[in-house]
C-alpha positions as CSV (number, residue, x, y, z in Angstrom):
1,M,150.0,75.5,253.4
2,G,147.5,72.8,255.5
3,K,146.1,72.0,251.7
4,R,149.2,71.2,250.1
5,R,150.0,68.8,253.1
6,W,146.8,67.1,252.5
7,I,147.4,66.8,248.9
8,M,151.1,65.5,249.5
9,V,149.4,62.9,252.1
10,L,146.8,61.5,249.3
11,D,149.8,61.5,246.7
12,R,152.1,59.5,249.0
13,G,148.9,57.7,250.2
14,A,148.0,56.4,246.4
15,V,151.5,55.3,245.7
16,L,151.6,53.2,248.5
17,F,148.8,51.4,247.7
18,I,149.2,51.2,244.3
19,G,152.7,49.6,245.4
20,I,150.6,47.2,247.4
21,A,148.3,45.8,244.4
22,V,150.9,45.4,242.4
23,G,152.9,43.6,244.7
24,T,149.8,41.3,245.8
25,V,149.2,40.3,241.7
26,L,153.1,39.6,241.5
27,G,152.9,37.5,244.8
28,L,149.5,35.6,243.7
29,S,151.2,35.0,240.1
30,F,154.1,32.6,241.5
31,L,151.7,30.9,244.3
32,T,149.2,30.1,241.1
33,G,151.6,29.4,238.1
34,G,151.2,33.1,236.9
35,K,147.4,32.7,237.1
36,P,146.6,35.7,239.4
37,W,142.9,35.4,238.8
38,Q,142.4,32.4,240.0
39,A,142.9,33.2,243.5
40,L,139.7,35.3,243.2
41,P,136.9,34.1,245.1
42,G,134.4,32.4,243.2
43,W,136.2,31.8,240.4
44,D,136.2,28.4,238.6
45,A,137.2,27.5,235.0
46,G,134.5,24.9,234.3
47,A,134.0,23.0,237.5
48,P,136.7,20.4,238.2
49,L,136.2,16.8,238.0
50,A,135.0,15.0,241.9
51,D,137.7,12.7,241.3
52,T,140.6,15.3,241.3
53,A,144.0,14.3,242.4
54,P,145.3,14.9,246.5
55,A,145.6,18.3,247.3
56,D,149.3,18.0,247.9
57,G,149.8,16.2,244.9
58,T,151.4,13.1,245.5
59,P,150.4,10.0,243.9
60,A,148.4,7.7,245.3
61,P,149.3,3.7,245.5
62,L,148.4,1.5,242.7
63,A,144.6,0.1,243.4
64,A,143.4,-3.2,244.5
65,A,143.3,-5.5,241.8
66,G,139.8,-5.5,239.9
67,P,139.0,-5.0,236.1
68,A,140.0,-1.5,235.1
69,P,138.0,0.6,233.0
70,A,139.0,0.3,229.3
71,P,139.4,2.9,227.1
72,S,136.1,4.3,225.1
73,L,135.2,7.0,222.8
74,A,132.6,9.9,224.0
75,P,129.1,8.1,223.1
76,G,127.2,9.7,220.3
77,C,129.9,11.7,218.9
78,S,131.9,9.3,216.7
79,G,130.0,10.2,213.4
80,T,131.4,7.5,210.9
81,F,134.6,7.7,212.1
82,P,137.0,5.8,210.5
83,K,135.2,5.9,207.2
84,S,135.3,8.9,204.9
85,A,136.1,9.0,201.1
86,R,139.5,8.5,201.4
87,V,139.6,5.3,203.8
88,A,136.6,3.7,201.5
89,E,138.8,4.9,198.4
90,A,141.9,3.2,199.6
91,L,140.5,0.0,200.8
92,A,138.4,-0.8,197.5
93,A,141.6,0.2,195.7
94,H,143.8,-1.9,197.8
95,R,146.5,0.8,197.9
96,P,148.1,1.6,201.0
97,L,146.7,3.4,203.6
98,H,148.2,6.7,204.7
99,I,147.6,7.8,208.5
100,G,148.9,11.1,209.9
101,V,149.3,12.3,213.4
102,F,149.3,15.6,214.6
103,G,149.7,17.5,217.8
104,D,152.2,17.9,220.6
105,S,154.8,16.0,222.5
106,F,151.7,14.3,223.5
107,G,151.1,13.8,219.6
108,D,154.4,12.4,219.4
109,G,153.8,9.4,221.9
110,L,150.5,9.1,219.6
111,W,152.5,8.7,217.0
112,A,154.7,5.8,218.5
113,A,151.9,3.6,219.7
114,T,150.1,3.8,216.6
115,D,153.6,2.6,214.3
116,Q,153.6,0.3,216.4
117,A,150.2,-0.7,216.1
118,F,150.1,-1.4,212.5
119,R,153.8,-3.0,212.3
120,K,152.3,-6.3,210.6
121,Y,150.4,-4.5,208.3
122,P,153.2,-3.3,205.3
123,D,150.1,-1.4,203.5
124,V,149.8,1.0,206.0
125,K,152.0,4.2,206.3
126,V,152.3,6.0,209.8
127,H,153.1,9.6,209.8
128,Q,154.7,11.8,212.0
129,F,153.5,15.2,211.7
130,S,153.6,16.4,215.7
131,H,155.6,18.8,216.9
132,E,156.7,19.3,220.1
133,G,155.8,22.5,221.9
134,T,153.0,23.3,219.9
135,G,149.5,24.8,220.7
136,F,147.0,26.0,219.9
137,T,147.4,29.3,221.9
138,R,151.3,29.0,220.4
139,Y,150.4,30.1,216.6
140,R,153.1,32.7,216.9
141,T,155.6,30.0,217.1
142,R,153.7,27.8,214.7
143,D,150.6,27.9,212.9
144,L,148.9,24.5,213.2
145,L,146.8,24.8,210.1
146,Q,149.2,26.2,207.9
147,D,151.5,23.8,209.0
148,A,148.8,20.7,208.5
149,K,147.8,22.4,205.1
150,D,151.5,21.8,204.1
151,R,151.7,18.3,205.3
152,V,149.2,16.9,203.6
153,A,149.9,18.6,200.5
154,G,153.3,16.7,200.5
155,Q,152.1,13.2,202.0
156,P,148.3,12.8,201.2
157,I,146.8,10.8,204.4
158,D,143.5,8.8,204.9
159,V,143.4,9.2,208.5
160,A,144.6,11.8,210.8
161,L,144.8,11.5,214.6
162,I,145.4,14.6,216.8
163,S,146.6,14.4,220.7
164,I,147.6,18.0,221.5
165,G,147.0,20.6,224.6
166,A,150.1,19.9,227.1
167,N,150.7,23.7,226.6
168,D,147.8,25.8,226.1
169,T,146.4,25.9,230.1
170,Q,147.7,29.7,229.4
171,G,145.7,32.7,228.2
172,L,146.5,34.5,224.7
173,F,145.9,37.6,222.8
174,V,142.8,38.3,220.6
175,N,142.9,41.5,218.8
176,G,145.4,43.1,220.7
177,H,143.5,42.0,224.3
178,A,144.6,39.5,226.5
179,A,142.1,36.6,227.0
180,A,142.4,34.6,230.3
181,Y,142.8,30.7,229.9
182,M,139.1,29.2,229.4
183,T,137.3,32.8,229.0
184,P,134.8,33.2,226.8
185,A,137.3,35.1,224.5
186,W,139.8,32.4,224.8
187,Q,137.1,29.2,224.0
188,E,135.8,31.0,221.0
189,T,139.5,31.6,219.3
190,I,140.4,28.1,220.3
191,E,137.6,26.5,219.0
192,G,137.7,28.2,215.6
193,R,141.3,27.2,215.2
194,M,140.6,23.8,216.2
195,T,137.3,23.9,213.6
196,A,139.4,25.3,210.5
197,L,142.3,22.6,211.6
198,V,139.5,19.6,211.2
199,R,137.3,20.8,208.8
200,M,140.3,21.4,206.4
201,L,140.9,17.7,207.0
202,Q,137.6,16.3,206.5
203,Q,137.4,18.8,203.5
204,R,139.8,16.4,202.1
205,G,137.8,13.1,202.4
206,V,140.2,12.4,205.8
207,A,138.9,10.5,209.1
208,V,140.1,12.5,211.6
209,G,139.8,11.1,215.6
210,W,141.5,12.8,218.6
211,V,142.5,11.7,222.0
212,G,142.5,13.7,225.0
213,L,145.0,14.0,228.0
214,P,145.7,12.0,230.4
215,R,145.5,12.4,234.9
216,M,148.0,15.2,235.7
217,H,150.5,14.6,238.8
218,D,150.1,18.3,239.8
219,A,146.8,19.4,241.4
220,T,146.5,23.0,239.7
221,Y,147.6,21.6,236.3
222,D,145.8,18.7,236.1
223,R,142.6,20.9,237.3
224,D,143.1,23.1,234.0
225,I,144.0,20.0,231.6
226,Q,140.8,18.1,233.0
227,A,138.6,21.5,231.9
228,M,140.8,21.4,228.4
229,N,139.3,17.8,228.5
230,R,135.6,18.8,229.1
231,F,135.8,22.0,226.3
232,Y,137.8,19.2,223.7
233,A,135.2,16.8,224.0
234,K,132.3,19.7,223.3
235,V,133.8,21.1,220.4
236,T,134.7,17.4,218.7
237,C,131.6,16.1,219.0
238,R,129.8,19.4,217.8
239,L,132.7,18.6,214.6
240,G,131.4,14.7,214.6
241,V,135.0,13.7,215.5
242,P,135.4,10.5,218.2
243,F,137.1,11.8,221.0
244,A,138.8,9.3,223.1
245,N,138.5,10.4,227.2
246,A,141.9,9.1,228.1
247,V,141.7,10.0,232.1
248,P,139.5,6.5,233.5
249,V,142.5,4.8,232.1
250,S,145.6,6.9,233.4
251,Q,144.5,7.1,236.8
252,D,143.8,4.6,239.5
253,R,140.7,3.2,241.1
254,Q,140.4,6.2,243.6
255,G,140.7,8.6,240.4
256,H,144.3,9.6,241.3
257,F,147.3,9.7,239.5
258,A,150.0,6.9,239.3
259,L,152.9,5.9,238.0
260,R,151.5,2.0,237.7
261,L,148.5,1.3,236.3
262,I,146.7,-1.8,235.6
263,D,145.9,-2.8,231.6
264,P,142.5,-3.2,231.0
265,A,142.9,-5.5,228.0
266,T,145.2,-7.9,230.0
267,G,144.3,-7.0,233.8
268,K,148.0,-7.2,234.8
269,D,150.2,-3.6,236.1
270,Y,152.5,-1.7,234.1
271,L,154.4,1.4,234.3
272,A,151.8,3.9,232.5
273,R,153.9,7.7,233.4
274,A,157.2,9.2,232.8
275,N,158.8,10.3,235.9
276,D,157.8,14.3,235.0
277,G,154.6,13.4,235.7
278,K,152.5,14.3,232.6
279,H,154.1,12.1,229.9
280,M,153.2,8.1,229.2
281,T,155.6,5.6,228.9
282,F,155.1,3.8,225.5
283,H,152.5,0.9,227.2
284,G,150.6,3.9,228.3
285,Y,150.5,5.7,224.9
286,E,149.1,2.4,223.7
287,V,146.8,2.0,226.0
288,I,144.9,5.6,225.7
289,S,145.0,5.1,221.4
290,R,143.5,2.1,221.5
291,P,139.6,3.7,220.8
292,V,141.0,5.1,217.5
293,V,143.4,2.8,216.3
294,Q,141.2,-0.7,217.0
295,P,138.3,0.5,214.9
296,I,140.9,1.2,211.6
297,L,142.4,-2.2,212.8
298,A,138.8,-3.4,212.3
299,L,138.6,-2.5,208.5
300,L,141.9,-4.6,207.8
301,A,142.4,-7.8,207.1
302,P,144.6,-9.6,209.6
303,P,148.1,-10.1,207.9
304,A,149.0,-13.3,206.2
305,A,151.1,-15.6,208.1
306,K,154.2,-16.4,205.9
307,P,155.1,-20.3,206.6
308,A,158.8,-20.9,206.9
309,T,160.6,-24.3,206.1
310,Q,164.0,-25.3,207.0
311,A,166.3,-27.5,204.6
312,V,168.9,-29.9,205.8
313,S,172.5,-30.8,204.7
314,N,171.2,-34.7,203.6
315,G,167.7,-33.7,202.2
316,T,164.4,-31.2,203.3
317,A,162.5,-31.6,206.4
318,P,159.1,-31.3,206.6
319,A,158.0,-27.4,207.3
320,A,158.4,-25.8,210.5
321,S,155.1,-25.2,212.9
322,A,155.2,-21.1,213.3
323,S,156.4,-21.3,217.0
324,H,159.3,-22.5,215.0
325,A,159.6,-19.9,212.5
326,P,162.8,-18.5,212.4
327,A,163.3,-14.2,213.1
328,P,163.2,-11.8,210.2
329,K,166.8,-11.2,209.5
330,H,166.0,-7.5,208.7
331,A,163.4,-6.6,210.7
332,K,164.3,-3.0,212.7
333,R,162.9,-3.2,215.8
334,P,160.6,-5.9,217.4
335,A,156.8,-6.6,216.1
336,A,154.0,-6.9,218.1
337,D,153.0,-10.1,219.6
338,A,150.1,-11.4,217.0
339,T,148.5,-13.2,220.2
340,R,148.5,-9.9,222.1
341,A,144.7,-8.8,223.7
342,D,145.0,-5.6,223.5
343,V,144.8,-5.3,219.7
344,P,142.3,-7.8,218.3
345,S,142.5,-8.8,214.6
346,K,138.7,-8.1,214.2
347,P,137.0,-6.3,217.0
348,T,133.4,-6.8,217.1
349,G,130.8,-4.3,217.4
350,L,132.9,-2.1,214.9
351,P,132.0,-0.9,210.8
352,T,132.1,-4.0,208.9
353,D,130.9,-2.6,205.9
354,L,133.7,-1.3,203.8
355,P,135.6,-3.5,201.6
356,T,138.4,-5.2,203.4
357,H,141.8,-4.2,203.1
358,K,144.2,-6.9,201.3
359,S,148.0,-6.8,202.1
360,T,150.1,-7.1,199.1
361,A,153.6,-7.4,201.0
362,S,155.4,-10.3,202.8
363,P,154.1,-9.3,207.0
364,T,157.7,-9.5,207.5
365,D,158.5,-6.2,205.3
366,L,158.9,-3.6,208.6
367,S,159.4,0.2,208.5
368,T,163.4,1.4,208.5
369,A,163.3,2.5,212.0
370,P,166.6,2.4,213.6
371,A,167.1,-1.0,215.4
372,K,167.3,-1.5,218.8
373,A,167.3,-5.1,220.8
374,P,165.8,-4.9,224.0
375,A,167.9,-4.4,226.9
376,D,166.6,-7.6,228.3
377,A,166.6,-9.7,225.0
378,K,168.3,-13.1,225.5
379,P,170.6,-14.4,222.9
380,A,168.7,-17.5,220.7
381,P,170.3,-20.9,221.8
382,P,172.5,-22.6,218.6
383,A,170.4,-24.9,216.7
384,P,171.7,-28.4,216.8
385,T,174.2,-29.9,214.4
386,P,172.1,-32.3,212.3
387,S,172.4,-35.4,211.9
388,A,173.3,-37.8,209.3
389,S,170.5,-39.3,208.8
390,P,167.4,-37.3,207.6
391,S,164.6,-39.0,210.0
392,K,166.9,-37.6,212.9
393,S,167.2,-33.7,211.8
394,S,166.2,-31.2,214.0
395,A,164.0,-28.3,213.1
396,G,165.7,-25.7,215.1
397,A,165.6,-23.4,218.5
398,S,162.8,-20.6,218.6
399,P,164.4,-17.4,218.2
400,A,164.5,-15.1,221.4
401,S,161.7,-12.1,221.0
402,G,161.9,-9.3,222.2
403,K,158.9,-6.7,223.2
404,R,158.7,-3.1,224.1
405,S,157.5,-1.5,227.3
């Protein structure tokens, strides 16, 4: 009788301890965003950067004025970007240059910034191949390799730009076994998928560039994202693909997340981040995309200026100056300012041995994006009525201009 009682006590005790263990794991899952192993002593997903965000996750104020770091590519890993067989052929044949942008929602932002950068180049076509909510850990939802194959089969491209990973800070199943985030099995699987995508593009003669992810507001999420950035930089370097590190230009001078930052090209502050603490504003995407966009711009001839003239009722006035040229009537959205400092027409220190791309269409032949005038755009003042005497005719008032922010 005593033996049976002890067996019952041990049985109930085992059930109790198992329940406590399960409850502990569930509790740690809530505290660590579904990653309870991060609470284990000595666990590390790769040493965190020294300049991590504050522990409480609060954004730091804008740092004191000073030169902001310029975005750059990882040294020694850019290969021959943006040179490639297809790019050389396009420039030699003076045919349109096609750029495809891949990724998740960060790919969407990269596409918007790239599309705007080439607005004045009608012979450059930028294609959006990105899909929000996708990732290398989400192949059950969308196989990125097969999707990319289908895309380039329908629309061949010369340059591919990639920005992805915001949805991949999670584990995945490998051959029926769970592989936690940043474990060797996880890294092996993701590196294989990255390599397959890049090699597929390179084998087709496409130049490939990669834009990393920025500093994040939430400290835990930021730690995961910076581990991913280091992983991406290592893999892309082995593949000969330039990796644009977005962190230096997406944090303040103390290395913290901040909504407003300083544009390194202008020295002026601007609204860089969306309210969700993850995504960038349009201006922010412009800044982090410059390391891969400017080398492409360096291969192109500056768009030719189109002289504007104005006729009057009793004669023809001299040609108007460039500052008085009328705005294009059919422009769907304002083009970038030709004098902006962040996209020089011919940046120095970049490849120049390929033929220059000659524009074959008017610079005012913009794409067919929906028209959306800036909210703060002011209407142009009415032109003065021409006098009966040709010697007193007016060249007209300058049109109002809008600029995206």
